[in-house]
C-alpha positions as CSV (number, residue, x, y, z in Angstrom):
1,M,-44.5,-18.0,-2.1
2,A,-40.7,-17.6,-2.4
3,T,-39.4,-14.8,-4.5
4,Q,-37.7,-16.0,-7.7
5,L,-34.1,-14.8,-7.8
6,P,-32.8,-13.2,-10.9
7,S,-29.9,-14.7,-12.9
8,L,-26.7,-14.9,-11.0
9,N,-24.8,-13.7,-14.1
10,A,-27.0,-10.6,-14.2
11,L,-26.5,-9.9,-10.5
12,R,-22.7,-10.2,-11.0
13,A,-22.8,-7.8,-13.8
14,F,-24.9,-5.3,-11.8
15,E,-22.7,-5.6,-8.7
16,A,-19.5,-4.9,-10.7
17,A,-21.0,-2.1,-12.7
18,A,-22.5,-0.5,-9.6
19,R,-19.3,-0.8,-7.7
20,H,-17.3,0.8,-10.5
21,L,-20.1,3.0,-11.9
22,S,-18.8,1.9,-15.2
23,F,-19.9,-0.8,-17.7
24,T,-16.4,-0.8,-19.2
25,R,-14.6,-1.4,-16.0
26,A,-17.1,-4.1,-15.0
27,A,-16.6,-5.8,-18.3
28,D,-12.8,-5.8,-17.7
29,E,-13.3,-7.3,-14.3
30,L,-15.6,-10.0,-15.5
31,Y,-13.6,-10.8,-18.7
32,V,-16.7,-10.1,-20.9
33,T,-17.6,-7.4,-23.4
34,Q,-19.2,-4.1,-22.5
35,A,-22.2,-5.1,-24.6
36,A,-22.6,-8.3,-22.5
37,V,-22.7,-6.3,-19.3
38,S,-25.2,-3.9,-20.7
39,H,-27.4,-6.8,-21.9
40,Q,-27.3,-8.6,-18.5
41,I,-28.2,-5.4,-16.6
42,K,-31.1,-4.7,-19.0
43,H,-32.3,-8.2,-18.5
44,L,-32.1,-7.7,-14.7
45,E,-34.0,-4.5,-14.8
46,E,-36.8,-6.2,-16.8
47,Q,-37.0,-9.0,-14.3
48,L,-37.2,-6.6,-11.3
49,G,-39.5,-4.1,-13.2
50,T,-37.4,-1.1,-12.2
51,R,-34.4,0.9,-13.4
52,L,-31.1,0.4,-11.6
53,F,-29.0,3.0,-13.3
54,R,-29.3,6.4,-14.7
55,R,-27.3,6.7,-17.9
56,M,-25.9,10.2,-18.2
57,N,-23.9,11.5,-21.1
58,R,-20.5,10.5,-19.7
59,S,-21.3,8.9,-16.4
60,L,-23.4,6.3,-14.7
61,M,-25.5,6.8,-11.5
62,L,-27.5,4.4,-9.4
63,T,-31.2,4.9,-8.9
64,D,-32.8,4.5,-5.5
65,A,-33.5,0.8,-6.4
66,G,-29.8,0.3,-7.5
67,Q,-28.5,1.9,-4.2
68,A,-30.8,-0.5,-2.2
69,L,-29.7,-3.6,-4.1
70,L,-25.9,-2.9,-4.2
71,P,-25.0,-3.6,-0.5
72,A,-27.0,-6.8,-0.5
73,A,-25.4,-8.0,-3.8
74,T,-21.9,-7.1,-2.6
75,E,-22.4,-8.9,0.7
76,A,-23.9,-12.0,-1.0
77,F,-20.9,-12.3,-3.4
78,Q,-18.4,-11.9,-0.6
79,L,-20.1,-14.7,1.3
80,L,-20.0,-16.9,-1.8
81,V,-16.3,-16.2,-2.2
82,Q,-15.6,-17.0,1.4
83,G,-17.6,-20.2,1.2
84,V,-15.8,-21.4,-1.9
85,E,-12.4,-20.6,-0.3
86,R,-13.3,-22.6,2.8
87,V,-14.5,-25.6,0.8
88,S,-11.5,-25.5,-1.6
89,G,-9.2,-25.4,1.4
90,L,-10.7,-28.4,3.2
91,G,-8.6,-30.8,1.1
92,H,-5.4,-29.1,2.3
93,E,-6.3,-28.8,6.0
94,N,-4.7,-32.1,6.8
95,R,-1.7,-31.4,4.6
96,L,1.3,-29.7,6.3
97,V,4.0,-28.5,3.9
98,V,7.3,-27.9,5.7
99,S,10.2,-26.0,4.0
100,T,13.7,-26.5,5.1
101,I,17.3,-27.1,3.9
102,E,18.6,-30.5,3.0
103,S,21.0,-30.9,5.9
104,I,18.3,-30.3,8.5
105,A,15.9,-32.6,6.8
106,A,18.3,-35.4,6.2
107,E,20.3,-35.3,9.5
108,W,17.6,-34.3,12.0
109,L,14.0,-33.9,10.9
110,V,13.3,-37.0,8.8
111,P,14.6,-39.5,11.4
112,R,12.1,-38.0,13.9
113,L,9.0,-37.4,11.7
114,G,7.7,-40.9,12.4
115,R,6.9,-39.8,16.0
116,F,4.9,-36.9,14.7
117,R,2.9,-39.3,12.4
118,L,2.2,-41.6,15.3
119,R,0.8,-38.7,17.3
120,H,-1.1,-37.1,14.4
121,P,-1.8,-39.8,11.8
122,E,-4.4,-37.6,10.1
123,I,-1.7,-35.0,9.1
124,E,0.2,-35.6,5.9
125,V,3.6,-34.0,6.2
126,V,5.2,-32.9,2.9
127,L,8.8,-31.7,2.8
128,S,9.9,-28.9,0.5
129,I,13.7,-28.7,0.3
130,S,15.2,-25.4,-0.6
131,D,18.2,-23.2,0.4
132,A,16.2,-20.0,-0.4
133,L,13.7,-18.2,1.8
134,V,10.2,-19.0,0.6
135,D,7.2,-16.9,-0.1
136,F,4.6,-18.7,2.1
137,Q,1.6,-17.5,0.1
138,R,3.0,-18.0,-3.4
139,D,4.7,-21.4,-2.6
140,E,1.8,-22.7,-0.4
141,I,4.2,-23.5,2.5
142,D,2.8,-23.8,6.0
143,V,6.0,-23.5,8.1
144,G,9.7,-23.5,7.6
145,I,12.8,-24.6,9.6
146,R,15.7,-22.3,8.9
147,Y,19.3,-21.8,10.0
148,G,20.4,-18.2,10.3
149,A,20.5,-15.0,12.3
150,G,16.7,-14.5,12.4
151,G,15.0,-11.2,11.8
152,W,13.5,-12.2,8.4
153,P,10.9,-9.7,7.2
154,K,7.1,-10.4,7.1
155,V,7.4,-13.7,9.0
156,V,7.3,-14.9,12.6
157,A,10.7,-16.4,13.5
158,E,10.8,-18.4,16.8
159,K,14.3,-19.6,17.9
160,L,14.4,-23.3,18.4
161,T,18.0,-23.8,19.5
162,E,21.6,-22.7,19.2
163,E,24.3,-25.3,18.7
164,D,27.9,-26.0,19.6
165,I,30.6,-26.7,17.1
166,F,33.4,-29.2,17.7
167,P,35.6,-31.8,15.9
168,V,34.3,-35.2,15.1
169,L,35.7,-38.2,13.3
170,A,34.8,-41.8,12.5
171,P,35.7,-44.4,15.2
172,H,37.8,-46.5,12.8
173,L,39.9,-43.4,11.8
174,L,40.5,-42.8,15.5
175,E,41.8,-46.3,15.9
176,S,43.9,-46.5,12.7
177,G,45.0,-42.9,12.3
178,P,47.8,-40.9,14.0
179,S,47.8,-40.6,17.8
180,L,45.3,-38.1,19.1
181,N,46.2,-37.0,22.6
182,E,45.7,-33.2,22.5
183,P,43.9,-30.7,20.2
184,A,47.1,-29.8,18.4
185,D,47.4,-33.5,17.2
186,L,44.4,-32.8,14.9
187,K,46.9,-31.1,12.5
188,K,48.1,-34.7,11.7
189,F,44.7,-35.5,10.2
190,T,43.0,-34.3,7.0
191,L,40.8,-31.5,8.1
192,I,37.6,-31.2,6.1
193,H,36.0,-27.8,5.6
194,E,32.5,-26.7,4.8
195,H,32.4,-24.2,1.9
196,A,32.0,-20.5,3.0
197,V,32.2,-21.5,6.7
198,E,35.6,-21.4,8.4
199,H,35.5,-22.2,12.1
200,W,38.8,-24.2,12.4
201,P,41.0,-21.2,13.6
202,E,38.3,-20.2,16.1
203,W,38.1,-23.8,17.5
204,F,41.8,-24.2,17.8
205,S,42.0,-21.0,19.7
206,A,39.2,-22.1,22.0
207,A,41.0,-25.4,22.6
208,G,44.2,-23.6,23.7
209,V,46.2,-24.1,20.5
210,A,48.0,-20.7,20.2
211,D,49.4,-21.2,16.7
212,A,47.5,-23.6,14.6
213,G,49.4,-22.5,11.5
214,D,48.1,-23.1,8.0
215,I,44.8,-25.1,8.1
216,R,44.1,-26.7,4.8
217,G,41.9,-29.5,3.6
218,P,39.2,-30.5,1.2
219,M,36.3,-28.1,0.8
220,L,32.7,-29.5,0.5
221,P,29.6,-27.4,-0.3
222,H,27.1,-28.7,2.3
223,S,27.3,-29.9,5.9
224,N,25.6,-33.2,5.1
225,L,28.3,-33.9,2.5
226,V,30.9,-33.0,5.1
227,L,29.3,-35.5,7.5
228,A,29.3,-38.2,4.8
229,A,33.0,-37.7,4.2
230,V,33.8,-37.9,7.9
231,I,31.7,-41.0,8.5
232,A,33.5,-42.6,5.5
233,G,36.8,-41.9,7.3
234,D,38.1,-39.3,4.9
235,G,39.2,-36.9,7.7
236,V,38.1,-34.8,10.7
237,A,35.5,-32.0,10.5
238,L,33.8,-29.6,12.7
239,G,30.4,-31.0,13.5
240,R,27.3,-29.1,14.4
241,S,25.9,-30.5,17.6
242,F,22.3,-30.3,16.6
243,L,22.7,-32.2,13.4
244,I,25.1,-34.9,14.6
245,S,23.4,-35.8,17.8
246,G,22.1,-39.0,16.3
247,D,25.5,-40.0,14.8
248,L,27.2,-39.4,18.2
249,K,24.5,-41.5,20.0
250,N,24.8,-44.5,17.7
251,G,28.6,-44.4,17.5
252,R,29.0,-43.4,13.9
253,L,31.0,-40.4,15.0
254,V,33.1,-39.7,18.1
255,R,34.1,-36.5,19.7
256,P,37.8,-36.5,20.7
257,F,37.9,-33.3,22.8
258,A,35.4,-31.4,25.0
259,A,36.4,-28.0,23.7
260,S,33.7,-26.3,21.5
261,I,32.6,-23.0,20.2
262,V,29.0,-21.6,20.0
263,A,27.7,-21.1,16.4
264,R,26.9,-17.5,15.5
265,E,23.6,-18.6,13.9
266,A,20.7,-20.7,15.2
267,Y,17.7,-22.8,14.1
268,Y,14.3,-21.1,13.8
269,L,10.8,-22.1,13.1
270,V,9.3,-19.6,10.7
271,F,5.7,-19.1,9.6
272,P,3.5,-16.3,8.3
273,P,1.6,-14.2,11.0
274,G,-1.6,-15.9,12.1
275,A,-0.5,-19.4,11.0
276,E,-0.1,-20.4,14.6
277,D,-3.9,-20.4,15.0
278,R,-4.2,-23.3,12.6
279,S,-4.4,-26.7,14.4
280,K,-1.9,-28.5,12.2
281,V,0.7,-25.7,12.6
282,R,0.1,-25.6,16.4
283,W,0.5,-29.3,16.7
284,F,3.7,-29.4,14.6
285,R,5.1,-26.4,16.5
286,S,4.5,-28.1,19.9
287,W,5.9,-31.5,18.7
288,L,9.0,-29.7,17.2
289,R,9.8,-28.0,20.5
290,E,9.6,-31.3,22.3
291,E,12.0,-32.9,19.8
292,V,14.4,-30.1,20.2
293,A,14.4,-30.4,24.0
294,L,15.0,-34.2,23.7
295,T,18.0,-33.5,21.4
296,Q,19.4,-31.0,23.8
297,Q,19.1,-33.4,26.7
298,A,20.8,-36.2,24.7
299,L,23.7,-33.8,23.8
300,L,24.1,-32.8,27.4
301,K,24.3,-36.5,28.5
302,Q,26.8,-37.2,25.9
303,A,29.0,-34.3,26.9
304,Q,28.7,-35.3,30.6
305,A,29.7,-38.9,29.7
306,E,32.8,-37.7,27.9
307,T,34.1,-35.4,30.7
């Protein structure tokens, strides 16, 4: 005949009180009164027919029976917690939350995500757009794609690719604007700048323009806004090769000169340690590297065609 188990609430009260050797601290942990804990343990002792605690003047001690029961009770509740966590996490196992900045999402990631969905239709990809570094546990983020110098604390940061920076403009501006025969001729155009990023002097130097002079022009806060202005024909900007590969391929942008500079920062896949063991992260990581390689190949072909 199977042994009838005591009340789960009574066992919880015992386990907490035995672990703390205090009814008061057990009550605080369980969000009940000290009297409730005392009542549950008294009920448990009556059910078991034995004392579990020795009540001293200002302390609490376990009896031999209490010492025998505590390890089993602790292990049982730990197993219950683990089981609940596994069950509650099943609904999120096919949901991949990717954090990145708006320019990467709009100009590169979103146009390619359809290929990931075709390969893994069971995975629901959710984008979280933020310029700030995320707390993976607090924000429930699985992976992030970031642009920077790397070396972020408490995360794994795998470099995806570096990028080249060079001038780009809309084809209709090239046809209707001033003549553009050498790099110095760019000074005849409106030069668009990205806020807090100034590469124009460096690019002119790399292109052999010894004295570019005063380089002024409209300042926009984000690279995707800079690209929108360039595609609209508002001027010339320094494009980031990784983000503009699609616009170069479809002819929305043209690259007038081969000269380029290498960006000081790079693109990284970031995730908390151990996340790479999860299937959805492993699949996304593998697919992402394939897409980066395809982008690099396309850029190389475009550069070779222009030389």
